[in-house]
Each structure stands twice: as structure tokens, then as C-alpha cells.
C-alpha positions as CSV (number, residue, x, y, z in Angstrom):
1,X,85.2,89.3,90.5
2,X,88.8,90.5,90.0
3,X,89.8,93.0,92.7
4,X,91.0,95.2,90.0
5,X,87.3,96.2,89.1
6,X,85.9,98.6,86.6
7,X,86.0,101.6,88.9
8,X,89.9,101.2,89.2
9,X,90.1,100.7,85.5
10,X,88.3,103.8,84.5
11,X,90.1,105.9,87.0
12,X,93.4,104.5,85.8
13,X,92.3,105.5,82.1
14,X,91.4,109.0,83.2
15,X,94.8,109.5,84.9
16,X,96.7,108.1,81.9
17,X,94.6,110.5,79.7
18,X,95.6,113.5,82.0
19,X,99.3,112.6,82.1
20,X,100.1,113.7,78.5
21,X,98.0,117.1,78.9
22,X,100.0,117.7,82.2
23,X,103.4,116.8,80.6
24,X,102.5,119.0,77.6
25,X,101.4,121.9,80.0
26,X,104.6,121.7,81.9
27,X,106.9,121.6,78.9
28,X,104.8,124.7,77.4
29,X,105.1,126.4,80.8
30,X,108.7,125.8,81.1
31,X,109.3,127.2,77.4
32,X,107.1,130.1,78.2
33,X,109.0,131.0,81.3
34,X,112.2,130.8,79.6
35,X,110.9,133.2,76.9
36,X,109.5,135.6,79.3
37,X,112.6,135.6,81.5
38,X,114.8,136.2,78.2
39,X,112.2,139.0,77.1
40,X,112.2,140.5,80.5
41,X,116.0,140.5,80.6
42,X,116.2,142.1,77.2
43,X,113.6,144.7,78.0
44,X,115.3,145.6,81.3
45,X,118.7,145.8,79.7
46,X,117.2,148.3,76.9
47,X,115.6,150.3,79.6
48,X,118.7,150.5,81.7
49,X,120.6,151.2,78.5
50,X,118.3,154.0,77.6
51,X,118.4,155.4,81.2
52,X,122.0,155.3,81.4
53,X,122.1,157.3,78.1
54,X,119.9,159.9,79.7
55,X,122.3,160.3,82.7
56,X,125.3,160.3,80.5
57,X,123.8,162.9,78.1
58,X,122.9,165.1,81.0
59,X,126.4,164.8,82.7
60,X,128.1,165.2,79.5
61,X,126.0,168.3,78.8
62,X,126.9,169.8,82.3
63,X,130.5,168.8,81.8
64,X,130.6,170.9,78.5
65,X,129.4,174.1,80.3
66,X,132.9,175.2,81.7
67,X,134.3,174.8,78.3
68,X,131.7,176.7,76.5
69,X,131.5,179.5,79.2
70,X,135.3,180.0,79.5
71,X,135.3,181.4,76.0
72,X,132.5,183.7,76.6
73,X,133.6,187.4,76.1
74,X,132.2,188.6,79.2
75,X,133.6,185.9,81.4
76,X,137.0,186.0,79.4
77,X,137.1,189.6,80.3
78,X,137.4,188.7,83.9
79,X,140.9,187.6,83.3
80,X,142.0,191.2,82.5
81,X,140.2,192.9,85.3
82,X,142.2,193.4,88.6
83,X,141.0,194.2,91.9
84,X,141.0,197.8,92.9
85,X,141.8,199.5,96.2
86,X,139.1,198.6,98.6
87,X,136.3,196.0,98.6
88,X,134.0,197.9,96.2
89,X,133.8,197.3,92.5
90,X,133.3,199.9,89.8
91,X,130.1,200.3,87.8
92,X,131.4,198.7,84.6
93,X,132.7,195.7,86.6
94,X,129.3,195.3,88.3
95,X,127.5,195.4,85.1
96,X,129.9,192.8,83.7
97,X,129.2,190.5,86.7
98,X,125.4,190.9,86.5
99,X,125.7,189.9,82.7
100,X,127.8,186.8,83.7
101,X,125.4,185.8,86.4
102,X,122.5,186.1,83.9
103,X,124.3,183.7,81.5
104,X,125.2,181.3,84.4
105,X,121.5,181.2,85.3
106,X,120.5,180.5,81.7
107,X,123.0,177.7,81.5
108,X,121.8,176.2,84.9
109,X,118.2,176.1,83.7
110,X,119.2,174.7,80.4
111,X,118.9,171.1,82.1
112,X,116.3,169.7,84.4
113,X,118.9,169.1,87.2
114,X,119.5,171.4,90.1
115,X,123.2,172.4,89.3
116,X,125.4,175.5,90.2
117,X,128.0,177.1,88.0
118,X,130.6,178.9,90.0
119,X,133.4,181.3,88.6
120,X,136.6,181.9,90.5
121,X,138.5,185.1,89.4
122,X,142.0,185.1,91.2
123,X,142.6,188.4,89.4
124,X,139.3,190.1,90.7
125,X,139.5,188.1,94.0
126,X,135.8,187.3,93.6
127,X,133.6,184.2,93.3
128,X,130.6,184.5,91.1
129,X,127.4,182.4,91.1
130,X,124.1,182.8,89.4
131,X,122.7,184.4,92.4
132,X,125.5,185.9,94.4
133,X,129.1,187.2,94.5
134,X,131.5,187.0,97.3
135,X,135.1,187.2,98.2
136,X,137.6,184.5,97.0
137,X,139.1,182.1,99.4
138,X,142.6,181.3,98.1
139,X,143.1,178.1,100.3
140,X,139.8,176.7,99.1
141,X,140.8,177.5,95.5
142,X,144.0,175.8,96.0
143,X,142.2,172.7,97.3
144,X,140.2,172.3,94.0
145,X,141.1,169.3,91.8
146,X,140.8,169.5,88.0
147,X,141.2,165.7,87.4
148,X,137.6,165.1,86.2
149,X,134.5,164.7,88.2
150,X,134.9,164.6,92.1
151,X,132.5,163.1,94.5
152,X,132.1,164.1,98.0
153,X,129.6,163.6,100.9
154,X,127.6,166.3,102.3
155,X,128.3,166.9,106.0
156,X,124.8,166.4,107.0
157,X,123.9,163.6,105.0
158,X,126.0,160.4,104.5
159,X,123.7,159.2,101.7
160,X,123.8,162.2,99.6
161,X,126.8,163.3,97.5
162,X,128.0,166.2,95.6
163,X,129.7,166.1,92.2
164,X,131.9,168.8,90.8
165,X,133.9,169.5,87.8
166,X,136.7,172.2,87.7
167,X,138.2,173.8,84.4
168,X,141.0,176.4,84.6
169,X,142.4,178.8,82.3
170,X,144.9,178.6,81.1
171,X,145.1,174.8,81.3
172,X,148.8,174.7,82.0
173,X,147.8,176.0,85.7
174,X,145.8,172.8,86.4
175,X,148.2,171.6,89.0
176,X,147.8,175.1,90.8
177,X,144.4,176.6,90.2
178,X,145.4,179.5,92.6
179,X,147.8,180.7,89.9
180,X,145.3,180.5,87.1
181,X,143.6,183.5,85.5
182,X,140.2,182.0,85.6
183,X,138.5,178.9,87.2
184,X,135.1,177.4,86.5
185,X,133.4,175.0,88.6
186,X,130.2,173.0,87.9
187,X,128.3,171.3,90.7
188,X,125.2,169.1,91.1
189,X,123.9,166.9,93.9
190,X,123.2,163.1,93.7
191,X,119.5,163.9,94.6
192,X,119.1,164.6,90.8
193,X,120.2,161.1,89.9
194,X,118.0,159.8,92.8
195,X,114.9,161.7,91.3
196,X,115.8,160.1,88.0
197,X,116.0,156.7,89.7
198,X,112.7,157.1,91.3
199,X,111.2,158.2,87.9
200,X,112.8,155.1,86.2
201,X,111.5,152.8,89.1
202,X,107.9,154.2,88.8
203,X,105.2,152.1,90.4
204,X,106.9,148.9,89.4
205,X,108.8,146.4,91.1
206,X,112.3,147.8,89.8
207,X,114.9,148.8,92.3
208,X,117.7,150.6,90.4
209,X,120.8,152.2,92.1
210,X,124.0,153.4,91.1
211,X,127.3,151.8,92.1
212,X,130.0,154.4,91.9
213,X,132.6,152.7,93.9
214,X,133.0,150.7,97.0
215,X,130.9,152.0,99.8
216,X,129.7,154.8,97.5
217,X,126.3,154.0,96.1
218,X,123.4,156.1,94.9
219,X,120.1,154.7,96.0
220,X,116.5,155.4,95.0
221,X,114.3,156.7,97.7
222,X,112.6,153.4,98.3
223,X,115.8,151.3,98.1
224,X,116.3,148.4,100.6
225,X,120.0,149.1,101.5
226,X,120.6,146.0,103.2
227,X,119.4,143.9,100.3
228,X,121.5,146.1,97.9
229,X,124.5,145.6,100.1
230,X,124.0,141.8,99.8
231,X,123.6,141.9,96.2
232,X,126.7,143.9,95.6
233,X,128.7,141.3,97.7
234,X,127.6,138.7,95.3
235,X,128.0,140.5,92.1
236,X,131.2,140.3,90.0
237,X,131.3,144.1,89.2
238,X,135.0,144.4,88.5
239,X,134.6,142.0,85.7
240,X,131.8,143.9,84.1
241,X,132.8,145.6,80.9
242,X,129.6,147.1,79.6
243,X,126.6,145.4,80.3
244,X,125.4,142.0,81.8
245,X,123.1,140.1,84.1
246,X,123.2,137.8,86.8
247,X,120.9,135.6,88.9
248,X,121.3,136.0,92.5
249,X,119.8,133.8,95.3
250,X,119.6,135.3,98.6
251,X,117.6,133.5,101.5
252,X,115.9,131.3,99.2
253,X,114.8,134.1,96.9
254,X,116.1,134.4,93.3
255,X,116.7,137.9,91.7
256,X,117.3,138.8,88.3
257,X,120.1,141.7,88.3
258,X,120.9,143.7,85.2
259,X,123.9,145.9,85.1
260,X,125.0,148.8,82.6
261,X,128.4,150.5,82.8
262,X,128.4,154.3,82.1
263,X,130.8,155.2,79.3
264,X,131.0,158.7,80.5
265,X,131.5,158.4,84.4
266,X,132.3,154.7,84.6
267,X,129.4,154.2,87.1
268,X,127.4,151.1,87.1
269,X,123.6,151.2,86.7
270,X,122.2,148.2,88.6
271,X,118.4,147.1,88.7
272,X,117.2,143.9,90.4
273,X,113.9,142.2,90.2
274,X,112.5,139.1,92.2
275,X,112.0,136.5,89.7
276,X,109.0,135.2,91.8
277,X,107.3,138.6,91.1
278,X,108.1,138.4,87.5
279,X,106.7,134.8,87.3
280,X,103.6,135.6,89.5
281,X,101.2,135.6,86.6
282,X,102.6,132.3,85.5
283,X,102.6,130.9,89.0
284,X,98.9,131.9,89.3
285,X,98.2,130.3,86.0
286,X,100.0,127.3,87.0
287,X,98.0,127.0,90.3
288,X,94.9,127.7,88.4
289,X,95.7,124.9,86.0
290,X,96.7,122.4,88.7
291,X,93.7,123.3,90.8
292,X,91.5,122.8,87.5
293,X,93.1,119.4,87.0
294,X,92.7,118.2,90.4
295,X,89.0,119.5,90.3
296,X,88.5,117.7,87.1
297,X,90.0,114.5,88.5
298,X,87.9,114.8,91.8
299,X,84.8,115.3,89.8
300,X,85.6,112.5,87.4
301,X,86.4,110.3,90.3
302,X,82.9,111.1,91.8
303,X,81.3,110.5,88.5
304,X,83.2,107.2,88.0
305,X,82.2,106.2,91.5
306,X,78.6,106.9,90.9
307,X,78.8,104.7,87.8
308,X,80.6,102.1,89.8
309,X,77.9,102.0,92.4
310,X,75.0,102.2,90.0
311,X,76.5,99.7,87.4
312,X,79.6,97.9,88.5
313,X,78.2,96.8,92.0
314,X,74.8,95.6,90.8
315,X,76.6,93.6,88.0
316,X,79.1,92.2,90.8
317,X,76.1,91.2,92.8
318,X,74.4,89.6,89.8
319,X,77.6,87.6,89.0
320,X,78.0,86.5,92.6
321,X,74.5,85.3,92.7
322,X,74.8,83.3,89.6
323,X,77.8,81.7,91.0
324,X,75.9,80.9,94.1
325,X,73.2,79.4,92.0
326,X,75.7,77.4,90.0
327,X,76.8,76.0,93.3
328,X,73.2,75.0,93.9
329,X,72.4,77.5,96.5
330,X,68.9,78.6,95.5
331,X,68.2,80.5,98.7
332,X,70.1,83.6,97.2
333,X,68.0,86.6,96.6
334,X,68.9,90.3,95.6
335,X,67.7,93.3,97.2
336,X,66.7,95.8,94.6
337,X,67.4,99.6,95.5
338,X,65.9,102.5,93.8
339,X,64.0,102.6,90.6
340,X,66.6,101.8,87.9
341,X,67.1,99.2,85.3
342,X,68.9,96.9,87.9
343,X,65.7,96.9,89.9
344,X,63.7,95.2,87.1
345,X,66.7,92.9,86.5
346,X,67.0,91.9,90.2
347,X,63.2,91.2,90.5
348,X,63.5,89.0,87.3
349,X,66.4,87.3,88.8
350,X,64.6,86.6,92.2
351,X,61.6,85.3,90.3
352,X,63.8,83.0,88.2
353,X,65.6,81.5,91.1
354,X,62.4,81.1,93.1
355,X,60.9,79.1,90.1
356,X,64.1,77.1,89.8
357,X,64.3,76.4,93.5
358,X,60.4,75.3,93.3
359,X,61.2,73.2,90.2
360,X,64.2,71.6,91.8
361,X,62.2,70.8,95.0
362,X,59.3,69.1,92.9
363,X,61.9,67.2,91.0
364,X,63.8,66.1,94.2
365,X,60.5,64.9,95.8
366,X,59.7,62.9,92.4
367,X,63.1,61.4,92.6
368,X,62.6,60.4,96.2
369,X,59.3,58.9,95.4
370,X,60.9,57.0,92.4
371,X,63.7,55.8,94.6
372,X,61.3,54.6,97.2
373,X,59.2,52.8,94.8
374,X,62.2,51.2,93.0
375,X,63.5,50.0,96.6
376,X,60.2,48.5,97.3
377,X,60.0,46.9,93.8
378,X,63.5,45.2,94.4
379,X,62.5,44.2,97.8
380,X,59.4,42.5,96.5
381,X,61.4,40.6,93.8
382,X,63.4,39.1,96.8
383,X,60.5,38.0,98.9
384,X,58.6,35.8,96.2
385,X,62.0,34.2,95.4
386,X,62.6,33.2,99.0
387,X,59.0,32.0,99.3
388,X,59.4,29.7,96.3
389,X,62.3,28.2,97.8
390,X,60.7,27.5,101.0
391,X,57.6,26.1,99.5
392,X,59.7,24.0,97.2
393,X,61.5,22.6,100.3
394,X,58.2,21.9,102.1
395,X,56.8,20.1,98.9
396,X,59.9,17.9,98.8
397,X,59.9,17.1,102.5
398,X,56.3,16.3,102.2
399,X,57.0,13.7,99.4
400,X,59.8,12.2,101.6
401,X,57.1,12.3,104.5
402,X,59.7,14.1,106.7
403,X,57.3,15.8,108.9
404,X,59.8,17.1,111.4
405,X,61.4,19.2,108.6
406,X,58.0,20.4,107.4
407,X,57.3,21.6,111.1
408,X,60.7,23.1,111.5
409,X,60.3,24.7,108.0
410,X,56.8,25.9,108.9
411,X,58.0,27.4,112.2
412,X,61.0,29.1,110.6
413,X,58.6,30.1,107.5
414,X,56.2,31.8,110.1
415,X,59.0,33.7,111.6
416,X,60.1,34.8,108.4
417,X,56.5,35.6,107.2
418,X,56.2,37.6,110.5
419,X,59.5,39.4,109.8
420,X,58.5,40.4,106.2
421,X,54.9,41.3,106.6
422,X,55.6,43.9,109.4
423,X,58.5,45.4,107.6
424,X,57.0,48.7,106.5
425,X,60.3,50.6,107.5
426,X,63.2,50.8,104.9
427,X,65.8,50.1,107.7
428,X,65.9,47.6,110.4
429,X,68.4,46.7,113.1
430,X,71.1,44.4,112.0
431,X,70.4,42.1,114.9
432,X,66.8,41.4,113.5
433,X,68.3,40.7,110.1
434,X,70.8,38.4,111.6
435,X,68.0,36.4,113.4
436,X,66.0,36.2,110.2
437,X,69.5,34.7,108.5
438,X,69.5,32.1,111.3
439,X,66.0,31.0,110.4
440,X,67.0,30.5,106.9
441,X,70.2,28.6,107.8
442,X,68.3,26.6,110.2
443,X,66.0,25.5,107.3
444,X,69.1,24.8,105.1
445,X,70.9,22.8,107.8
446,X,67.7,20.4,107.7
447,X,68.0,20.0,104.0
448,X,71.7,19.4,104.2
449,X,73.0,17.7,107.3
450,X,76.6,18.5,106.5
451,X,75.9,22.3,106.4
452,X,77.4,24.3,109.3
453,X,77.6,27.9,109.8
454,X,79.2,30.6,112.0
455,X,78.0,34.1,112.7
456,X,80.6,36.4,114.3
457,X,79.5,40.1,115.0
458,X,80.3,42.5,117.6
459,X,77.4,43.8,119.7
460,X,78.0,47.5,118.7
461,X,77.6,46.5,115.0
462,X,74.3,44.6,115.8
463,X,72.9,48.0,116.8
464,X,73.5,49.5,113.3
465,X,70.5,49.7,110.7
466,X,70.4,48.0,107.5
467,X,68.0,47.5,104.5
468,X,65.8,44.2,105.3
469,X,66.5,41.1,103.2
470,X,70.1,42.2,102.4
471,X,72.1,39.3,104.0
472,X,69.8,36.5,103.3
473,X,70.3,36.6,99.4
474,X,74.2,36.4,100.0
475,X,73.7,33.3,102.3
476,X,71.3,31.6,99.8
477,X,73.7,32.0,97.0
478,X,76.5,30.5,99.2
479,X,74.3,27.6,100.0
480,X,73.1,27.0,96.5
481,X,76.1,27.8,94.4
482,X,78.8,27.1,96.9
483,X,78.1,24.2,99.3
484,X,75.6,22.3,97.1
485,X,77.9,22.4,94.1
486,X,80.8,20.7,96.0
487,X,80.1,17.5,97.9
488,X,83.0,18.0,100.5
489,X,81.9,21.5,101.3
490,X,79.9,22.5,104.5
491,X,81.1,25.7,106.2
492,X,79.3,29.2,105.9
493,X,80.9,31.9,107.8
494,X,79.2,35.4,108.4
495,X,81.4,38.1,110.0
496,X,81.1,41.8,110.4
497,X,83.2,44.8,111.3
498,X,83.1,48.5,111.8
499,X,86.2,50.7,110.9
500,X,85.7,54.4,111.6
501,X,82.4,55.1,109.7
502,X,82.3,52.1,107.4
503,X,80.6,48.8,108.1
504,X,81.6,45.6,106.3
505,X,79.4,42.3,106.5
506,X,81.1,39.5,104.7
507,X,79.5,36.0,103.9
508,X,82.0,33.3,103.0
509,X,81.9,29.6,102.1
510,X,84.4,26.8,101.5
511,X,82.5,25.7,98.5
512,X,83.3,25.4,94.7
513,X,84.3,29.2,94.5
514,X,84.7,31.2,91.2
515,X,87.7,31.9,88.9
516,X,89.1,35.4,89.2
517,X,88.1,36.4,85.6
518,X,84.4,35.3,86.5
519,X,84.6,37.2,89.7
520,X,85.6,40.3,87.9
521,X,82.9,39.9,85.2
522,X,80.3,39.3,87.8
523,X,81.2,42.4,89.6
524,X,80.9,44.4,86.5
525,X,77.5,43.0,85.6
526,X,76.3,44.1,89.1
527,X,76.6,47.8,88.1
528,X,74.3,47.2,84.8
529,X,70.7,46.4,84.3
530,X,69.8,42.8,85.2
531,X,70.3,40.3,82.5
532,X,68.1,37.3,81.9
533,X,71.0,34.7,82.5
534,X,71.9,36.1,85.8
535,X,70.2,35.7,89.2
536,X,68.4,38.5,90.9
537,X,69.8,38.2,94.3
538,X,73.2,39.6,94.4
539,X,72.0,42.4,91.8
540,X,69.0,43.3,93.7
541,X,71.1,43.7,97.1
542,X,73.7,45.7,95.2
543,X,71.4,48.0,93.7
544,X,69.4,48.6,96.8
545,X,72.7,49.4,98.7
546,X,73.8,52.0,96.0
547,X,70.4,53.7,96.0
548,X,70.4,53.9,99.6
549,X,74.1,54.8,100.6
550,X,75.4,56.0,97.2
551,X,78.1,55.1,94.9
552,X,80.7,54.0,97.5
553,X,78.2,51.2,98.9
554,X,77.4,47.9,97.4
555,X,78.8,44.3,96.9
556,X,82.4,43.3,96.6
557,X,83.4,39.8,95.5
558,X,86.7,38.2,96.1
559,X,88.1,34.5,96.9
560,X,87.6,33.4,100.3
561,X,90.2,32.2,102.6
562,X,88.1,29.2,103.4
563,X,88.5,28.1,99.7
564,X,85.2,29.4,98.1
565,X,83.8,32.9,97.4
566,X,83.7,35.8,99.7
567,X,80.8,38.3,99.3
568,X,81.0,41.6,101.3
569,X,78.1,44.3,101.8
570,X,79.9,47.7,102.5
571,X,78.5,51.1,103.2
572,X,79.3,54.3,105.3
573,X,77.5,55.7,108.3
574,X,77.6,58.8,110.1
575,X,79.1,57.2,113.2
576,X,83.0,57.5,113.5
577,X,83.6,54.6,116.2
578,X,86.8,52.7,116.0
579,X,86.2,48.7,115.7
580,X,85.5,47.2,119.1
581,X,85.6,43.3,118.7
582,X,84.0,42.4,121.9
583,X,80.8,41.0,120.4
584,X,79.0,37.8,120.7
585,X,79.5,34.4,118.9
586,X,76.6,32.5,117.2
587,X,77.4,29.1,115.8
588,X,75.5,26.0,114.8
């Protein structure tokens, strides 16, 4: 099975499906955040502008009071009243002052701010407010400035300011109020603006404040003065014409800062808001979405893993088991788990493999029996052939009255008969096979006096096992077709060698021999069923060796160095000994 299995494929497909959704959500979230930030900025700017208009309207209304009151008939009459002898005023002047105080009180209460109107009368040497009248201090009067709104700090509070606006009559005496006919001053505290800033702030996250000028700031009651000072240092307030906004980052926190300049006072209303708090709902939504995606991915991974364990793993086990069966490993069995469809499939697979194994075992036993029967059949074909030749020789010797040859043949035949009748084993030591060949060659020497033979075999080779009657047919062919066919031939040589795990036994003669083309043709015919025109000796030996030792075993034919034909029996054994040529030498 490939390493990139079904589990990984399904998980990859799920991730690939989630990627477009996440990308689309991120894009939508980015767009929504931009729209929200823009709407928030516009809303904040509109609210700042409305709040600024309220402040400007109130201040403008207060600034108009002196202009309106200075033309009031009762107040104008103060210009014509001069101080009498002594500190007391006459009844008519007192009544006039009371009417003026009532008007001042009405004017002060016309707005929600805590303000104070003060009238300075140089001619009467009195200071008139809505609640009291006291003597005029000319030094204080000379210190008043008539150049617009003035801002000063209270002696007992550095964070609270007082604003005042002075109007003189006539206007030509603006440079020296002490020489004027009448001076009106309106005053209010910065606490009024602070209260409005608190009301504007409400319960939200806004933090409005007024920037009057450097080091003069009106805070709301909950303002973070240190943070405000840092923001002011980063803002380009001198470049602001009417309104604007900036994003300022302080200590890793981004703030959206909106600014609105007053057209009446020139003050700048500033409101700042942490962007993280504005984006908190979206941030929470993002976290919820990503948590949902992660949960979905985790749940899908668990489901896919369960499918992998319940489906892919059993399939993989089945495929692996079939591969082992294909390699003829019939011992494989699957262990079913649970009660699923694969349990039934595993049981059927085990049953199938068991039946196949039993079938192959029966077939293998039958093949062994057939093979053994065929070996015995081939062996039985050699024995009658050899007996026929022996009895034919005895018959010929009897006709020639060569009783010594008959006796020698009978003795050798008895040895042969003893060898063949007790051969119930499929393999015999090579040493016994060589003795059997010697009996045959001794008989042949009696038939042909010119025949000589040599047997050269190492002792360690003589201990190897060989099918019986494997060498004798080769020697018989050398005698009949090699020596007898050539009147000048007489030598048969039998040699053996062992190289690594392979044994070669060669029978050579110096007889007639064969042409190369005939050798090739005969070698091919040994691999096919026996034909009627060919002898059974070589074919039987070759087929027996192939059946016993496999395709690498059998007979090889080639010209002999002696001049005739060389026939070699070759097969492999499990032993891996190297050739040790210290064996014996048998000759006749």
C-alpha cells in the first residue's frame, strides 16, 4: 500500500475545502472591519461636530450677553450716576441696582452653565453682580483685558480654569478700562465644559478632551492624563484646519483619534478610542469562527480516522494478505475484530486460504507420488536393458564355450543383481555406484580384450549420494557406441570433481565420437519425450537427474580430449566444500 493512504487523502481534501471558506471569511472580515472603522470614524466626527456646535453655541450666547446688557436702559443709567458723599447710596440708586441684579440673574439662568455677570461702574465706584454689590478696585479694573476670551487657572486647582470676556463702554476706552463709563464682564468655569465632556463621554469608551493651547487642556473627569499627554505629543495639531483624524500607536495599542477645531474659540475637541475595543465584537466573532473551524477540522479528523480504522486498515490487511498468498504463503490468517462486514469478509478469506492450503498440500503430495512413480519407472527401464545385455553376453560365451567368461560374468552379474535387488532407496553413495560400474567394466573387458579404463575420484566425492544406475548407462554407451565402433579405440576414463556445491562426473572415451551438430541435436532431444529411434539410457539418466535435482541438473555432451565423446552428469548439493583432489585412483 502507498504511504499516502486514504486517511491522508480525505484529510487533505477536507483542508483544501476549508481553505476557500477561510480565505473568503478573512476577505469579508477585512472588508467589514474597514467599513466599520470608516463608519465609526464618520459617526465619531459627526458627534464631535455636534458637540462642538453645542459648546460654540453656548459660548457665543454667553459672549453676546455684555453686548445686549450694555444697551439695557437701567444699566445704561449707571453711566450717569456719580458717587455721592459717603459710602451709602440713595434709594433710587438702590432700586436701580436691584433691577439690574434681577436682570443679571435672569441672564445667567438662561443657559445651563454656571456663569457670572459682573458690572463695573467707575462713576458709581461699585461692582454689581446678581447676588451682591461691593466697592470697585480700580487696580483690578485696570488689569482687565478686553482682547477676547481670557483663560486663567484657579489658585487652588491647577486642572480647573476660568474663562472671562470683558466689554467696555465706550469702546474707545478698551485700552484703559479704568477710564471707561461702564465695564461688563462675563465669567464661567471650565467645570461647565468638563460636565459636558462627561455627558458626551457617557458610559462608552470615549475619552473627549479640549486642547486649548500647549499645557492647557480641559479633561473629562475620568481622563487618563498621562495617555492624553502622549497622544498630544504625537498629533499634528498645528496643521489641523477644521477637522481630521489620525491613528496613533502607543505601546503596541492603536488609537483612533478624531479632532474638531472650534470656529468660535479656536480650541480643538479631541476624542480617542482604542481600535481593539472597537473591533472587539469582530475579534470575538473571528475567534469563534476559527474555533469553530478548528473544532470542525478536529471532528472531521476523528471521523476520518474512524473510517480509516474501520475501512482502510481492514482493506490494507486484506491486500497485504493477498500479496502474501500470491507469494505462496498460505499460513497467513486475518484476525477479525468486532462484528462488522469486514469480520465476515475476514472469516471467508481465512476459510478460502485454508482450503487453498489443503488443496495445494494434496496436490503437492500427489506430485511427489507421481514423481516417485516416474523415477521408479525410469529405473525399471534401465534394469531390464542391462540384464538383456548381460544374458546376451553369457549366451554368446556359452556358444564359444568360454566358461571362464561365463563364470566371471555370472559373478559380476550376481554382484549386480545383489546391488539392484536391495536398492529400495532413491539415493546411494557414489562409492557403491562406482563399484557397480567396475563390475560392468570388468565384464566388458572380458568381451573386449583391448578395452582399458581409469576411474579417478576424490575420496570426499565418493561420500556423496547419487541416484542408482546413473553412471552405468553412460559407460555402456561409451563401450557400445565409442569403443566398439572404432577398432583402434580402447580407453574409457571416469573422473569426478566437486566445486563449491556442484558435482560433475564425466565419462570419456577415445572412440569414434560425434560431430558437433550431432552433439547439439542429441542434447536437445534429451529435454523432450523419448523417441523411438533413440536409446533410452542417456534419456533416462537425464530425466531422472532433472526430476531429482531440478532444471540445473542433467547430462552435458561435448567432444572429449581423448578424441571421442565426453558425457558429464552435473547436479548441485547443499554442501559448499571446495575441490580437494586427494582421492584415490582406480585403474585396470
